Backbone atoms as SQL, in Angstrom:
CREATE TABLE atoms (id INTEGER PRIMARY KEY, chain TEXT, resi INTEGER, resn TEXT, atom TEXT, x REAL, y REAL, z REAL);
INSERT INTO atoms VALUES
  (1, 'A', 1, 'ASN', 'N', 47.609, 97.152, 18.983),
  (2, 'A', 1, 'ASN', 'CA', 47.045, 96.525, 20.004),
  (3, 'A', 1, 'ASN', 'C', 45.977, 96.527, 19.827),
  (4, 'A', 2, 'LYS', 'N', 46.035, 95.954, 20.928),
  (5, 'A', 2, 'LYS', 'CA', 43.835, 95.381, 20.705),
  (6, 'A', 2, 'LYS', 'C', 43.096, 96.515, 21.135),
  (7, 'A', 3, 'ASP', 'N', 43.062, 97.260, 22.522),
  (8, 'A', 3, 'ASP', 'CA', 42.724, 98.735, 22.493),
  (9, 'A', 3, 'ASP', 'C', 42.687, 99.430, 21.562),
  (10, 'A', 4, 'PHE', 'N', 44.219, 99.487, 20.949),
  (11, 'A', 4, 'PHE', 'CA', 44.072, 101.063, 19.746),
  (12, 'A', 4, 'PHE', 'C', 42.726, 100.406, 18.660),
  (13, 'A', 5, 'GLN', 'N', 42.852, 98.927, 18.142),
  (14, 'A', 5, 'GLN', 'CA', 42.376, 99.126, 17.831),
  (15, 'A', 5, 'GLN', 'C', 40.555, 98.476, 17.562),
  (16, 'A', 6, 'ASN', 'N', 39.908, 98.134, 18.798),
  (17, 'A', 6, 'ASN', 'CA', 38.646, 98.386, 19.703),
  (18, 'A', 6, 'ASN', 'C', 38.315, 99.909, 19.010),
  (19, 'A', 7, 'LEU', 'N', 38.674, 100.189, 19.711),
  (20, 'A', 7, 'LEU', 'CA', 38.517, 102.346, 19.192),
  (21, 'A', 7, 'LEU', 'C', 38.455, 103.079, 18.822),
  (22, 'A', 8, 'LYS', 'N', 39.822, 102.482, 17.975),
  (23, 'A', 8, 'LYS', 'CA', 39.290, 102.686, 16.393),
  (24, 'A', 8, 'LYS', 'C', 38.261, 102.482, 15.747),
  (25, 'A', 9, 'GLU', 'N', 37.742, 100.950, 15.765),
  (26, 'A', 9, 'GLU', 'CA', 36.741, 100.698, 15.631),
  (27, 'A', 9, 'GLU', 'C', 35.141, 100.932, 15.505),
  (28, 'A', 10, 'LEU', 'N', 35.479, 101.195, 17.162),
  (29, 'A', 10, 'LEU', 'CA', 34.304, 102.372, 18.097),
  (30, 'A', 10, 'LEU', 'C', 34.182, 103.754, 17.054),
  (31, 'A', 11, 'ASN', 'N', 34.784, 104.367, 16.966),
  (32, 'A', 11, 'ASN', 'CA', 34.683, 105.945, 16.176),
  (33, 'A', 11, 'ASN', 'C', 34.073, 106.155, 15.010),
  (34, 'A', 12, 'GLU', 'N', 33.186, 106.274, 14.551),
  (35, 'A', 12, 'GLU', 'CA', 31.886, 106.400, 13.517),
  (36, 'A', 12, 'GLU', 'C', 32.024, 107.883, 13.329),
  (37, 'A', 13, 'ILE', 'N', 32.923, 108.927, 13.484),
  (38, 'A', 13, 'ILE', 'CA', 32.975, 109.859, 13.727),
  (39, 'A', 13, 'ILE', 'C', 34.588, 110.429, 12.242),
  (40, 'A', 14, 'SER', 'N', 33.900, 110.637, 11.540),
  (41, 'A', 14, 'SER', 'CA', 35.382, 110.826, 10.112),
  (42, 'A', 14, 'SER', 'C', 36.335, 111.641, 10.300),
  (43, 'A', 15, 'ASN', 'N', 35.190, 113.303, 11.471),
  (44, 'A', 15, 'ASN', 'CA', 36.657, 114.343, 11.916),
  (45, 'A', 15, 'ASN', 'C', 37.214, 113.602, 13.261),
  (46, 'A', 16, 'ILE', 'N', 37.156, 112.652, 13.951),
  (47, 'A', 16, 'ILE', 'CA', 38.054, 112.549, 14.848),
  (48, 'A', 16, 'ILE', 'C', 38.445, 111.515, 14.924),
  (49, 'A', 17, 'HIS', 'N', 40.133, 111.161, 14.998),
  (50, 'A', 17, 'HIS', 'CA', 40.952, 110.543, 14.499),
  (51, 'A', 17, 'HIS', 'C', 41.727, 110.806, 16.109),
  (52, 'A', 18, 'ILE', 'N', 41.606, 108.701, 16.909),
  (53, 'A', 18, 'ILE', 'CA', 41.882, 107.653, 17.096),
  (54, 'A', 18, 'ILE', 'C', 43.321, 107.651, 16.759),
  (55, 'A', 19, 'ILE', 'N', 44.743, 108.103, 17.619),
  (56, 'A', 19, 'ILE', 'CA', 46.137, 107.324, 17.050),
  (57, 'A', 19, 'ILE', 'C', 47.038, 106.468, 17.946),
  (58, 'A', 20, 'PRO', 'N', 47.715, 105.531, 17.116),
  (59, 'A', 20, 'PRO', 'CA', 48.522, 104.968, 18.599),
  (60, 'A', 20, 'PRO', 'C', 49.887, 105.941, 19.018),
  (61, 'A', 21, 'PHE', 'N', 49.813, 105.217, 19.637),
  (62, 'A', 21, 'PHE', 'CA', 51.299, 105.469, 20.517),
  (63, 'A', 21, 'PHE', 'C', 52.123, 105.859, 19.360),
  (64, 'A', 22, 'THR', 'N', 52.589, 107.661, 19.148),
  (65, 'A', 22, 'THR', 'CA', 52.695, 107.476, 18.625),
  (66, 'A', 22, 'THR', 'C', 55.202, 108.592, 19.207),
  (67, 'A', 23, 'ASN', 'N', 55.636, 108.332, 18.475),
  (68, 'A', 23, 'ASN', 'CA', 57.159, 109.504, 19.337),
  (69, 'A', 23, 'ASN', 'C', 57.290, 111.206, 17.663),
  (70, 'A', 24, 'HIS', 'N', 55.808, 111.420, 18.052),
  (71, 'A', 24, 'HIS', 'CA', 55.400, 112.982, 16.918),
  (72, 'A', 24, 'HIS', 'C', 54.349, 113.238, 17.808),
  (73, 'A', 25, 'MET', 'N', 54.652, 113.263, 18.895),
  (74, 'A', 25, 'MET', 'CA', 53.363, 114.534, 19.187),
  (75, 'A', 25, 'MET', 'C', 53.393, 115.394, 19.359),
  (76, 'A', 26, 'ASP', 'N', 54.778, 116.668, 18.786),
  (77, 'A', 26, 'ASP', 'CA', 54.326, 117.193, 19.106),
  (78, 'A', 26, 'ASP', 'C', 53.963, 117.613, 17.009),
  (79, 'A', 27, 'ILE', 'N', 53.553, 116.805, 15.963),
  (80, 'A', 27, 'ILE', 'CA', 52.618, 116.668, 15.018),
  (81, 'A', 27, 'ILE', 'C', 51.215, 116.280, 15.522),
  (82, 'A', 28, 'PHE', 'N', 51.059, 115.726, 16.327),
  (83, 'A', 28, 'PHE', 'CA', 49.282, 115.715, 16.311),
  (84, 'A', 28, 'PHE', 'C', 49.372, 117.018, 17.843),
  (85, 'A', 29, 'TYR', 'N', 49.766, 117.578, 18.488),
  (86, 'A', 29, 'TYR', 'CA', 49.454, 117.823, 18.876),
  (87, 'A', 29, 'TYR', 'C', 48.918, 119.722, 18.699),
  (88, 'A', 30, 'SER', 'N', 49.977, 120.012, 17.519),
  (89, 'A', 30, 'SER', 'CA', 49.084, 121.181, 16.566),
  (90, 'A', 30, 'SER', 'C', 48.083, 120.494, 15.860),
  (91, 'A', 31, 'ALA', 'N', 48.054, 119.226, 15.624),
  (92, 'A', 31, 'ALA', 'CA', 46.692, 119.706, 14.458),
  (93, 'A', 31, 'ALA', 'C', 45.517, 119.522, 14.913),
  (94, 'A', 32, 'ALA', 'N', 45.906, 118.845, 16.544),
  (95, 'A', 32, 'ALA', 'CA', 44.017, 118.988, 17.425),
  (96, 'A', 32, 'ALA', 'C', 43.836, 120.523, 17.869),
  (97, 'A', 33, 'ASP', 'N', 42.669, 119.959, 17.880),
  (98, 'A', 33, 'ASP', 'CA', 41.504, 121.257, 18.988),
  (99, 'A', 33, 'ASP', 'C', 40.947, 120.565, 20.772),
  (100, 'A', 34, 'LEU', 'N', 41.502, 119.775, 20.814),
  (101, 'A', 34, 'LEU', 'CA', 41.436, 119.220, 21.552),
  (102, 'A', 34, 'LEU', 'C', 41.756, 117.569, 22.093),
  (103, 'A', 35, 'VAL', 'N', 42.879, 117.653, 23.651),
  (104, 'A', 35, 'VAL', 'CA', 43.714, 116.203, 22.937),
  (105, 'A', 35, 'VAL', 'C', 42.810, 115.631, 24.387),
  (106, 'A', 36, 'VAL', 'N', 42.873, 114.994, 24.035),
  (107, 'A', 36, 'VAL', 'CA', 42.000, 113.727, 26.212),
  (108, 'A', 36, 'VAL', 'C', 43.300, 112.904, 25.835),
  (109, 'A', 37, 'SER', 'N', 44.375, 113.307, 27.368),
  (110, 'A', 37, 'SER', 'CA', 45.795, 112.927, 28.021),
  (111, 'A', 37, 'SER', 'C', 45.288, 112.094, 29.294),
  (112, 'A', 38, 'ARG', 'N', 47.011, 111.593, 29.450),
  (113, 'A', 38, 'ARG', 'CA', 47.222, 111.788, 31.393),
  (114, 'A', 38, 'ARG', 'C', 46.983, 112.606, 31.783),
  (115, 'A', 39, 'SER', 'N', 47.768, 112.551, 32.742),
  (116, 'A', 39, 'SER', 'CA', 48.024, 114.014, 33.389),
  (117, 'A', 39, 'SER', 'C', 48.576, 114.251, 33.509),
  (118, 'A', 40, 'GLY', 'N', 50.046, 113.867, 33.117),
  (119, 'A', 40, 'GLY', 'CA', 51.371, 114.091, 33.373),
  (120, 'A', 40, 'GLY', 'C', 52.671, 115.270, 33.103),
  (121, 'A', 41, 'ALA', 'N', 52.748, 115.758, 33.750),
  (122, 'A', 41, 'ALA', 'CA', 53.490, 117.063, 34.288),
  (123, 'A', 41, 'ALA', 'C', 53.736, 116.843, 32.527),
  (124, 'A', 42, 'LEU', 'N', 55.310, 115.880, 32.163),
  (125, 'A', 42, 'LEU', 'CA', 55.360, 115.995, 30.673),
  (126, 'A', 42, 'LEU', 'C', 54.181, 117.190, 29.666),
  (127, 'A', 43, 'ALA', 'N', 53.551, 116.303, 29.595),
  (128, 'A', 43, 'ALA', 'CA', 52.610, 115.725, 28.543),
  (129, 'A', 43, 'ALA', 'C', 51.959, 117.215, 29.015),
  (130, 'A', 44, 'LEU', 'N', 51.765, 117.987, 30.845),
  (131, 'A', 44, 'LEU', 'CA', 50.737, 118.931, 30.559),
  (132, 'A', 44, 'LEU', 'C', 51.349, 120.191, 30.278),
  (133, 'A', 45, 'SER', 'N', 52.575, 120.343, 30.458),
  (134, 'A', 45, 'SER', 'CA', 53.861, 121.137, 29.766),
  (135, 'A', 45, 'SER', 'C', 53.814, 121.282, 28.208),
  (136, 'A', 46, 'GLU', 'N', 53.591, 120.240, 27.890),
  (137, 'A', 46, 'GLU', 'CA', 53.927, 120.282, 26.746),
  (138, 'A', 46, 'GLU', 'C', 52.459, 120.636, 25.563),
  (139, 'A', 47, 'MET', 'N', 51.110, 120.114, 26.242),
  (140, 'A', 47, 'MET', 'CA', 50.126, 121.152, 25.693),
  (141, 'A', 47, 'MET', 'C', 49.661, 122.251, 26.093),
  (142, 'A', 48, 'ALA', 'N', 50.481, 122.914, 27.272),
  (143, 'A', 48, 'ALA', 'CA', 50.263, 123.848, 28.098),
  (144, 'A', 48, 'ALA', 'C', 51.189, 125.717, 27.004),
  (145, 'A', 49, 'LEU', 'N', 51.956, 124.633, 26.422),
  (146, 'A', 49, 'LEU', 'CA', 52.531, 125.643, 25.681),
  (147, 'A', 49, 'LEU', 'C', 52.379, 125.763, 24.080),
  (148, 'A', 50, 'LEU', 'N', 51.717, 124.616, 23.705),
  (149, 'A', 50, 'LEU', 'CA', 50.664, 124.791, 22.626),
  (150, 'A', 50, 'LEU', 'C', 48.770, 125.587, 22.850),
  (151, 'A', 51, 'GLY', 'N', 48.727, 125.645, 23.707),
  (152, 'A', 51, 'GLY', 'CA', 47.385, 126.058, 24.820),
  (153, 'A', 51, 'GLY', 'C', 46.367, 125.388, 23.465),
  (154, 'A', 52, 'LYS', 'N', 46.415, 123.920, 24.800),
  (155, 'A', 52, 'LYS', 'CA', 45.495, 123.122, 23.755),
  (156, 'A', 52, 'LYS', 'C', 44.504, 123.153, 24.691),
  (157, 'A', 53, 'ALA', 'N', 43.486, 122.423, 24.387),
  (158, 'A', 53, 'ALA', 'CA', 41.564, 122.452, 25.392),
  (159, 'A', 53, 'ALA', 'C', 42.274, 121.094, 25.438),
  (160, 'A', 54, 'MET', 'N', 42.086, 120.658, 26.974),
  (161, 'A', 54, 'MET', 'CA', 42.616, 119.115, 27.037),
  (162, 'A', 54, 'MET', 'C', 41.021, 118.562, 27.603),
  (163, 'A', 55, 'ILE', 'N', 40.907, 117.487, 27.984),
  (164, 'A', 55, 'ILE', 'CA', 39.975, 116.552, 28.996),
  (165, 'A', 55, 'ILE', 'C', 41.663, 115.536, 29.766),
  (166, 'A', 56, 'LEU', 'N', 41.250, 115.642, 30.724),
  (167, 'A', 56, 'LEU', 'CA', 42.451, 114.863, 32.050),
  (168, 'A', 56, 'LEU', 'C', 41.944, 114.182, 32.456),
  (169, 'A', 57, 'ILE', 'N', 42.443, 112.376, 31.269),
  (170, 'A', 57, 'ILE', 'CA', 41.568, 111.137, 33.156),
  (171, 'A', 57, 'ILE', 'C', 43.437, 110.564, 33.787),
  (172, 'A', 58, 'PRO', 'N', 43.701, 111.786, 35.371),
  (173, 'A', 58, 'PRO', 'CA', 44.807, 111.379, 35.860),
  (174, 'A', 58, 'PRO', 'C', 44.860, 109.495, 36.231),
  (175, 'A', 59, 'PHE', 'N', 46.104, 109.500, 35.600),
  (176, 'A', 59, 'PHE', 'CA', 46.028, 107.590, 35.812),
  (177, 'A', 59, 'PHE', 'C', 46.514, 108.040, 37.887),
  (178, 'A', 60, 'PRO', 'N', 45.483, 106.740, 37.902),
  (179, 'A', 60, 'PRO', 'CA', 44.345, 106.457, 39.886),
  (180, 'A', 60, 'PRO', 'C', 46.039, 106.225, 40.241),
  (181, 'A', 61, 'SER', 'N', 46.978, 105.344, 39.732),
  (182, 'A', 61, 'SER', 'CA', 48.456, 105.400, 40.590),
  (183, 'A', 61, 'SER', 'C', 49.374, 105.551, 40.674),
  (184, 'A', 62, 'SER', 'N', 48.585, 107.492, 40.479),
  (185, 'A', 62, 'SER', 'CA', 50.038, 108.011, 39.731),
  (186, 'A', 62, 'SER', 'C', 50.315, 108.961, 41.259),
  (187, 'A', 63, 'ALA', 'N', 52.248, 108.730, 41.681),
  (188, 'A', 63, 'ALA', 'CA', 53.127, 108.914, 42.564),
  (189, 'A', 63, 'ALA', 'C', 52.747, 110.142, 43.917),
  (190, 'A', 64, 'GLY', 'N', 51.583, 109.503, 45.010),
  (191, 'A', 64, 'GLY', 'CA', 50.949, 110.854, 45.751),
  (192, 'A', 64, 'GLY', 'C', 49.653, 111.304, 45.338),
  (193, 'A', 65, 'ASN', 'N', 49.263, 110.972, 43.980),
  (194, 'A', 65, 'ASN', 'CA', 48.319, 111.548, 43.720),
  (195, 'A', 65, 'ASN', 'C', 48.632, 112.946, 42.259),
  (196, 'A', 66, 'HIS', 'N', 49.353, 112.479, 41.962),
  (197, 'A', 66, 'HIS', 'CA', 50.388, 114.334, 41.034),
  (198, 'A', 66, 'HIS', 'C', 49.169, 114.389, 40.208),
  (199, 'A', 67, 'GLN', 'N', 48.885, 113.348, 39.444),
  (200, 'A', 67, 'GLN', 'CA', 48.159, 113.223, 38.362),
  (201, 'A', 67, 'GLN', 'C', 46.859, 114.104, 38.042),
  (202, 'A', 68, 'PHE', 'N', 46.127, 113.872, 39.560),
  (203, 'A', 68, 'PHE', 'CA', 45.055, 113.582, 39.189),
  (204, 'A', 68, 'PHE', 'C', 44.722, 115.650, 40.223),
  (205, 'A', 69, 'ILE', 'N', 46.414, 115.944, 41.023),
  (206, 'A', 69, 'ILE', 'CA', 46.449, 117.350, 41.451),
  (207, 'A', 69, 'ILE', 'C', 46.307, 118.405, 40.279),
  (208, 'A', 70, 'ASN', 'N', 47.627, 118.352, 39.501),
  (209, 'A', 70, 'ASN', 'CA', 47.557, 118.637, 37.914),
  (210, 'A', 70, 'ASN', 'C', 46.392, 118.962, 37.259),
  (211, 'A', 71, 'ALA', 'N', 45.981, 117.883, 36.852),
  (212, 'A', 71, 'ALA', 'CA', 44.464, 118.369, 37.026),
  (213, 'A', 71, 'ALA', 'C', 43.648, 119.292, 36.708),
  (214, 'A', 72, 'GLN', 'N', 43.868, 118.952, 38.344),
  (215, 'A', 72, 'GLN', 'CA', 43.425, 119.966, 39.219),
  (216, 'A', 72, 'GLN', 'C', 43.337, 121.079, 38.571),
  (217, 'A', 73, 'THR', 'N', 44.397, 121.965, 38.986),
  (218, 'A', 73, 'THR', 'CA', 44.920, 122.634, 38.510),
  (219, 'A', 73, 'THR', 'C', 44.335, 123.527, 36.752),
  (220, 'A', 74, 'PHE', 'N', 45.033, 122.410, 36.633),
  (221, 'A', 74, 'PHE', 'CA', 44.586, 123.170, 35.266),
  (222, 'A', 74, 'PHE', 'C', 42.649, 124.001, 34.462),
  (223, 'A', 75, 'GLN', 'N', 42.513, 121.981, 35.333),
  (224, 'A', 75, 'GLN', 'CA', 40.619, 122.088, 35.930),
  (225, 'A', 75, 'GLN', 'C', 40.002, 123.364, 36.016),
  (226, 'A', 76, 'LYS', 'N', 40.681, 123.915, 37.340),
  (227, 'A', 76, 'LYS', 'CA', 40.462, 125.011, 38.159),
  (228, 'A', 76, 'LYS', 'C', 40.631, 126.477, 36.909),
  (229, 'A', 77, 'ILE', 'N', 41.333, 127.175, 36.134),
  (230, 'A', 77, 'ILE', 'CA', 41.922, 128.112, 35.226),
  (231, 'A', 77, 'ILE', 'C', 40.854, 128.110, 33.945),
  (232, 'A', 78, 'ASN', 'N', 39.736, 127.033, 33.594),
  (233, 'A', 78, 'ASN', 'CA', 39.261, 126.826, 32.515),
  (234, 'A', 78, 'ASN', 'C', 40.453, 126.447, 31.244),
  (235, 'A', 79, 'GLY', 'N', 41.130, 125.091, 31.331),
  (236, 'A', 79, 'GLY', 'CA', 41.754, 124.871, 30.566),
  (237, 'A', 79, 'GLY', 'C', 41.564, 123.328, 30.570),
  (238, 'A', 80, 'ALA', 'N', 41.089, 123.126, 31.281),
  (239, 'A', 80, 'ALA', 'CA', 40.558, 121.513, 30.489),
  (240, 'A', 80, 'ALA', 'C', 39.514, 121.444, 31.993),
  (241, 'A', 81, 'LEU', 'N', 39.219, 120.133, 31.011),
  (242, 'A', 81, 'LEU', 'CA', 38.011, 119.001, 31.619),
  (243, 'A', 81, 'LEU', 'C', 38.980, 117.316, 32.400),
  (244, 'A', 82, 'LEU', 'N', 38.441, 117.684, 34.023),
  (245, 'A', 82, 'LEU', 'CA', 38.775, 116.496, 34.699),
  (246, 'A', 82, 'LEU', 'C', 38.246, 115.238, 34.678),
  (247, 'A', 83, 'VAL', 'N', 38.647, 113.941, 34.028),
  (248, 'A', 83, 'VAL', 'CA', 36.991, 112.418, 34.085),
  (249, 'A', 83, 'VAL', 'C', 38.082, 111.702, 35.073),
  (250, 'A', 84, 'ASN', 'N', 37.587, 110.993, 35.519),
  (251, 'A', 84, 'ASN', 'CA', 38.095, 110.828, 36.534),
  (252, 'A', 84, 'ASN', 'C', 37.686, 108.694, 35.795),
  (253, 'A', 85, 'GLN', 'N', 39.716, 107.919, 36.015),
  (254, 'A', 85, 'GLN', 'CA', 39.064, 106.475, 35.605),
  (255, 'A', 85, 'GLN', 'C', 38.149, 105.593, 35.291),
  (256, 'A', 86, 'SER', 'N', 37.970, 106.182, 37.003),
  (257, 'A', 86, 'SER', 'CA', 37.425, 105.713, 37.545),
  (258, 'A', 86, 'SER', 'C', 35.301, 105.211, 36.953),
  (259, 'A', 87, 'SER', 'N', 34.678, 106.557, 35.760),
  (260, 'A', 87, 'SER', 'CA', 33.881, 106.830, 35.712),
  (261, 'A', 87, 'SER', 'C', 33.517, 106.628, 34.157),
  (262, 'A', 88, 'LEU', 'N', 34.521, 105.590, 33.779),
  (263, 'A', 88, 'LEU', 'CA', 34.683, 106.377, 32.177),
  (264, 'A', 88, 'LEU', 'C', 33.490, 104.919, 31.643),
  (265, 'A', 89, 'LYS', 'N', 33.897, 104.067, 32.446),
  (266, 'A', 89, 'LYS', 'CA', 32.242, 103.201, 31.366),
  (267, 'A', 89, 'LYS', 'C', 31.006, 104.309, 31.745),
  (268, 'A', 90, 'SER', 'N', 31.635, 104.665, 32.641),
  (269, 'A', 90, 'SER', 'CA', 29.394, 105.144, 32.242),
  (270, 'A', 90, 'SER', 'C', 29.015, 106.403, 32.004),
  (271, 'A', 91, 'GLY', 'N', 30.283, 106.371, 30.560),
  (272, 'A', 91, 'GLY', 'CA', 30.271, 107.499, 29.585),
  (273, 'A', 91, 'GLY', 'C', 30.744, 108.251, 30.372),
  (274, 'A', 92, 'SER', 'N', 30.922, 108.921, 31.469),
  (275, 'A', 92, 'SER', 'CA', 31.663, 109.660, 31.293),
  (276, 'A', 92, 'SER', 'C', 32.611, 111.000, 30.148),
  (277, 'A', 93, 'LEU', 'N', 33.367, 110.292, 30.019),
  (278, 'A', 93, 'LEU', 'CA', 33.950, 110.210, 28.581),
  (279, 'A', 93, 'LEU', 'C', 33.542, 111.808, 27.536),
  (280, 'A', 94, 'GLU', 'N', 32.319, 110.040, 27.238),
  (281, 'A', 94, 'GLU', 'CA', 31.326, 110.903, 25.818),
  (282, 'A', 94, 'GLU', 'C', 30.952, 112.446, 26.400),
  (283, 'A', 95, 'LYS', 'N', 31.403, 112.452, 27.857),
  (284, 'A', 95, 'LYS', 'CA', 29.390, 113.080, 28.116),
  (285, 'A', 95, 'LYS', 'C', 29.975, 114.010, 28.104),
  (286, 'A', 96, 'ALA', 'N', 31.521, 114.556, 28.139),
  (287, 'A', 96, 'ALA', 'CA', 32.584, 115.744, 28.041),
  (288, 'A', 96, 'ALA', 'C', 32.835, 116.143, 26.589),
  (289, 'A', 97, 'ILE', 'N', 33.715, 115.491, 25.981),
  (290, 'A', 97, 'ILE', 'CA', 34.081, 115.025, 24.907),
  (291, 'A', 97, 'ILE', 'C', 32.785, 115.797, 23.927),
  (292, 'A', 98, 'PHE', 'N', 31.472, 115.250, 23.825),
  (293, 'A', 98, 'PHE', 'CA', 30.410, 115.646, 22.710),
  (294, 'A', 98, 'PHE', 'C', 29.909, 117.336, 22.842),
  (295, 'A', 99, 'PRO', 'N', 29.990, 117.950, 23.801),
  (296, 'A', 99, 'PRO', 'CA', 29.551, 119.102, 24.063),
  (297, 'A', 99, 'PRO', 'C', 30.606, 120.097, 23.214),
  (298, 'A', 100, 'LEU', 'N', 32.108, 119.663, 23.619),
  (299, 'A', 100, 'LEU', 'CA', 32.230, 120.566, 23.439),
  (300, 'A', 100, 'LEU', 'C', 33.259, 120.171, 21.459),
  (301, 'A', 101, 'ILE', 'N', 32.942, 119.339, 21.523),
  (302, 'A', 101, 'ILE', 'CA', 33.508, 119.421, 19.738),
  (303, 'A', 101, 'ILE', 'C', 32.553, 119.814, 19.204),
  (304, 'A', 102, 'HIS', 'N', 32.009, 121.066, 19.616),
  (305, 'A', 102, 'HIS', 'CA', 30.093, 121.499, 18.867),
  (306, 'A', 102, 'HIS', 'C', 30.593, 122.538, 19.038),
  (307, 'A', 103, 'ASN', 'N', 31.392, 123.044, 20.473),
  (308, 'A', 103, 'ASN', 'CA', 31.034, 124.765, 20.648),
  (309, 'A', 103, 'ASN', 'C', 32.931, 124.881, 20.255),
  (310, 'A', 104, 'ALA', 'N', 33.344, 125.184, 19.292),
  (311, 'A', 104, 'ALA', 'CA', 34.058, 125.977, 18.831),
  (312, 'A', 104, 'ALA', 'C', 34.591, 127.088, 19.800),
  (313, 'A', 105, 'LYS', 'N', 34.011, 128.438, 20.758),
  (314, 'A', 105, 'LYS', 'CA', 34.271, 129.175, 21.624),
  (315, 'A', 105, 'LYS', 'C', 35.304, 128.410, 23.034),
  (316, 'A', 106, 'LYS', 'N', 33.815, 127.688, 23.314),
  (317, 'A', 106, 'LYS', 'CA', 34.855, 127.295, 24.276),
  (318, 'A', 106, 'LYS', 'C', 36.248, 126.331, 24.362),
  (319, 'A', 107, 'ILE', 'N', 35.738, 125.556, 23.490),
  (320, 'A', 107, 'ILE', 'CA', 37.598, 125.301, 23.119),
  (321, 'A', 107, 'ILE', 'C', 39.064, 126.601, 22.792),
  (322, 'A', 108, 'THR', 'N', 37.661, 127.071, 21.959),
  (323, 'A', 108, 'THR', 'CA', 39.693, 129.028, 22.148),
  (324, 'A', 108, 'THR', 'C', 39.279, 129.104, 23.829),
  (325, 'A', 109, 'SER', 'N', 39.043, 129.322, 24.146),
  (326, 'A', 109, 'SER', 'CA', 38.082, 129.726, 25.677),
  (327, 'A', 109, 'SER', 'C', 40.220, 128.582, 26.740),
  (328, 'A', 110, 'MET', 'N', 39.117, 127.670, 26.158),
  (329, 'A', 110, 'MET', 'CA', 40.387, 126.755, 26.818),
  (330, 'A', 110, 'MET', 'C', 41.098, 126.628, 26.712),
  (331, 'A', 111, 'GLU', 'N', 42.198, 127.575, 25.061),
  (332, 'A', 111, 'GLU', 'CA', 42.836, 127.229, 25.540),
  (333, 'A', 111, 'GLU', 'C', 43.665, 128.428, 25.475),
  (334, 'A', 112, 'LYS', 'N', 42.975, 129.679, 25.683),
  (335, 'A', 112, 'LYS', 'CA', 43.845, 130.227, 26.212),
  (336, 'A', 112, 'LYS', 'C', 43.886, 130.168, 27.572),
  (337, 'A', 113, 'ASN', 'N', 43.324, 129.292, 28.254),
  (338, 'A', 113, 'ASN', 'CA', 43.176, 129.111, 29.551),
  (339, 'A', 113, 'ASN', 'C', 43.721, 128.807, 30.009),
  (340, 'A', 114, 'SER', 'N', 44.788, 126.988, 28.781),
  (341, 'A', 114, 'SER', 'CA', 46.094, 125.818, 29.381),
  (342, 'A', 114, 'SER', 'C', 46.552, 127.415, 28.925),
  (343, 'A', 115, 'LYS', 'N', 46.690, 128.141, 28.141),
  (344, 'A', 115, 'LYS', 'CA', 48.364, 128.786, 27.840),
  (345, 'A', 115, 'LYS', 'C', 48.950, 129.192, 28.543),
  (346, 'A', 116, 'LYS', 'N', 47.672, 129.479, 29.698),
  (347, 'A', 116, 'LYS', 'CA', 48.618, 130.587, 31.108),
  (348, 'A', 116, 'LYS', 'C', 49.725, 130.545, 31.491),
  (349, 'A', 117, 'LEU', 'N', 49.276, 128.697, 31.370),
  (350, 'A', 117, 'LEU', 'CA', 49.831, 127.589, 32.454),
  (351, 'A', 117, 'LEU', 'C', 51.642, 127.242, 31.305),
  (352, 'A', 118, 'GLY', 'N', 51.359, 127.723, 30.882),
  (353, 'A', 118, 'GLY', 'CA', 52.341, 127.358, 29.875),
  (354, 'A', 118, 'GLY', 'C', 54.211, 127.935, 30.946),
  (355, 'A', 119, 'GLN', 'N', 55.173, 127.025, 29.878),
  (356, 'A', 119, 'GLN', 'CA', 56.820, 127.923, 30.607),
  (357, 'A', 119, 'GLN', 'C', 57.748, 127.668, 30.067),
  (358, 'A', 120, 'PRO', 'N', 57.424, 128.702, 28.781),
  (359, 'A', 120, 'PRO', 'CA', 58.687, 128.724, 27.221),
  (360, 'A', 120, 'PRO', 'C', 59.608, 128.335, 28.150),
  (361, 'A', 121, 'ASP', 'N', 60.196, 128.608, 28.919),
  (362, 'A', 121, 'ASP', 'CA', 61.539, 128.307, 29.012),
  (363, 'A', 121, 'ASP', 'C', 62.246, 127.863, 30.530),
  (364, 'A', 122, 'ALA', 'N', 60.987, 126.775, 30.779),
  (365, 'A', 122, 'ALA', 'CA', 60.877, 126.073, 31.790),
  (366, 'A', 122, 'ALA', 'C', 62.363, 124.977, 31.936),
  (367, 'A', 123, 'THR', 'N', 63.080, 124.645, 31.015),
  (368, 'A', 123, 'THR', 'CA', 64.032, 124.362, 31.380),
  (369, 'A', 123, 'THR', 'C', 65.784, 124.516, 32.297),
  (370, 'A', 124, 'ARG', 'N', 65.070, 125.999, 31.039),
  (371, 'A', 124, 'ARG', 'CA', 66.737, 127.350, 31.798),
  (372, 'A', 124, 'ARG', 'C', 65.736, 127.462, 33.280),
  (373, 'A', 125, 'LYS', 'N', 65.176, 127.818, 33.346),
  (374, 'A', 125, 'LYS', 'CA', 64.002, 128.825, 34.733),
  (375, 'A', 125, 'LYS', 'C', 64.593, 127.592, 35.925),
  (376, 'A', 126, 'ILE', 'N', 64.724, 126.316, 35.765),
  (377, 'A', 126, 'ILE', 'CA', 64.698, 125.576, 35.993),
  (378, 'A', 126, 'ILE', 'C', 66.594, 125.215, 36.732),
  (379, 'A', 127, 'ILE', 'N', 67.429, 125.556, 35.979),
  (380, 'A', 127, 'ILE', 'CA', 69.103, 125.299, 35.821),
  (381, 'A', 127, 'ILE', 'C', 69.282, 127.026, 36.366),
  (382, 'A', 128, 'ASN', 'N', 68.732, 127.727, 36.251),
  (383, 'A', 128, 'ASN', 'CA', 68.966, 128.955, 37.040),
  (384, 'A', 128, 'ASN', 'C', 68.947, 129.259, 38.715),
  (385, 'A', 129, 'ILE', 'N', 67.427, 127.606, 38.702),
  (386, 'A', 129, 'ILE', 'CA', 67.236, 127.791, 40.198),
  (387, 'A', 129, 'ILE', 'C', 68.175, 126.904, 41.165);
């Protein structure tokens, strides 16, 4: 993918790893200190269950703007930062990432907060309802 190659070439920091699409997100989530992601329900449920600190970029054309609402929910409890896609060209993602990667205390706090929204038995609960 052209975008992946361009991003990989721009990355000058050795402990930041940019990966292409994978079917093994569990491995990468478990290794990540900070996850930059869209804010679809499945991805958020996985990241919350694992207690990940997140920077969320909602897909602007999501049905009913649900990704923005999802991201807001995590931002309100300080489990994630919300970055709008429309602001990416102005460097908003970088401005969100760089202060976090040098602040382990903030990352730990975000992890604890995001885990509060995790639902370990979600499938069973849905079936019961």
